[in-house]
N, C-alpha and C positions, 0 to 999 in steps of 0.2 A: 597371554599364554602362547606357547609355541604351537605351531600348526601340527608338528609331528606328534607332540604329546596328546593333543586333542584327537588326532586321527587314531592313535594307539588306543585311547580310552574308548572310542567308538567301536573299534575292532574287537576289543575285549568285552564289550557290552556294558561298560561302566557308565556310559553317557549316551543320551539319545541325540539324534541329529539336531533336533531343535535346541537342546541345551548347548550343543557345540556351536551352533550358529550364533546364539546369544552371547556365548563366551568370546568367540572370535570377533564378532562385530556387534559390540554393545550399542544400544540405542542412545543417541546423543540428544540431550534435552536442549532445545533451542530457546534462547532468550528473546523476549519481544524487543522491538526497536525502541529507541528513545521517544518519549512522549513529545509531541509537537505542541506548540502554544499559539502560533499565529500562521495565517495564510496571507501571502503577499501576491497580488495579481496585477498584471499589465495586459490590457486588452486594446488592440488596435484594429479598426475596421477601415481599410484604405478607401473603399468605395463610398463611404458615408460622409466624408468631408471632415473639415477641421472641427466643427462644433460638436459633433458626436464624439470624436476622439478626445477632445478636451474634457467633455463631461465624464467620459469613462476614466480618464486619468485622475480627475478630481474625486470621483466616486471611490476609486480604489487607491487613493493616495496613502491612506493609513492602513497598515496591516490589520486584517480581520481576525479577531480571536477565534480559536479553533472551535469553541463552543457554539458560536453563531454559525459557523460553516456547517457543523454537524446538525444544528437545528434546521438550517436551510435544506440539507440533504433529506432529513426526515419529511419536511414539507414537500419537497419535490417527489419523494417516494409515493405520495398519494396519487400522483398523476401518471406514474409509470405502470403500465399494464403488462410488461414483459415478464414472463414466468422464469426466464433464465437469469434475470438480473436481480440480485438481492442488495437492496440499499444499505442494510445493516453491515454487510461485509465491507462495502465501500467506506462507511462511516468508521469502522474499526481500522481499516487501512490508513485512513486519514489521521486517526488519533495517534498511531504509532509509526509515523513516517517522517520523522525529523530529518532535515537536510536533504529533502527531495526536491528536484527541479523537474518541471514538466513544461515542455515547449511544443506548442501546436502551431504549425505553419501551413495555412491553406490559402487558396486564392481569395477566399471570402474574409478571413480574419487571421490575425496573429495573436496568440495567447501565450503568456508566460506565467506559470504558477510556481511559486516558491513556498515551501512549507518550512517554517523556522520555529 
């Protein structure tokens, strides 16, 4: 609807300001993202040596199904005592975050997480 028509209706008292706002700027319904199925991780710890890095590569060679990752998050939630951190929100984000790449590079470790 045209802005001038809406403003004229408000001026004449035919429409409230809230109705005009809803008509000019309708609420858009957002769709959830695509459901993820697997999590692929690469972890490298340069200070630990070749044996630990080889073990981590073998451990995460095959992508982990998302259900196991969510179960692991629930298990880890038992040990988190922070009130500002909600593990169920992270679990839902993981569930609907297909095609997401996370790269963490620090002096202690390099972590690549791909959600597919």
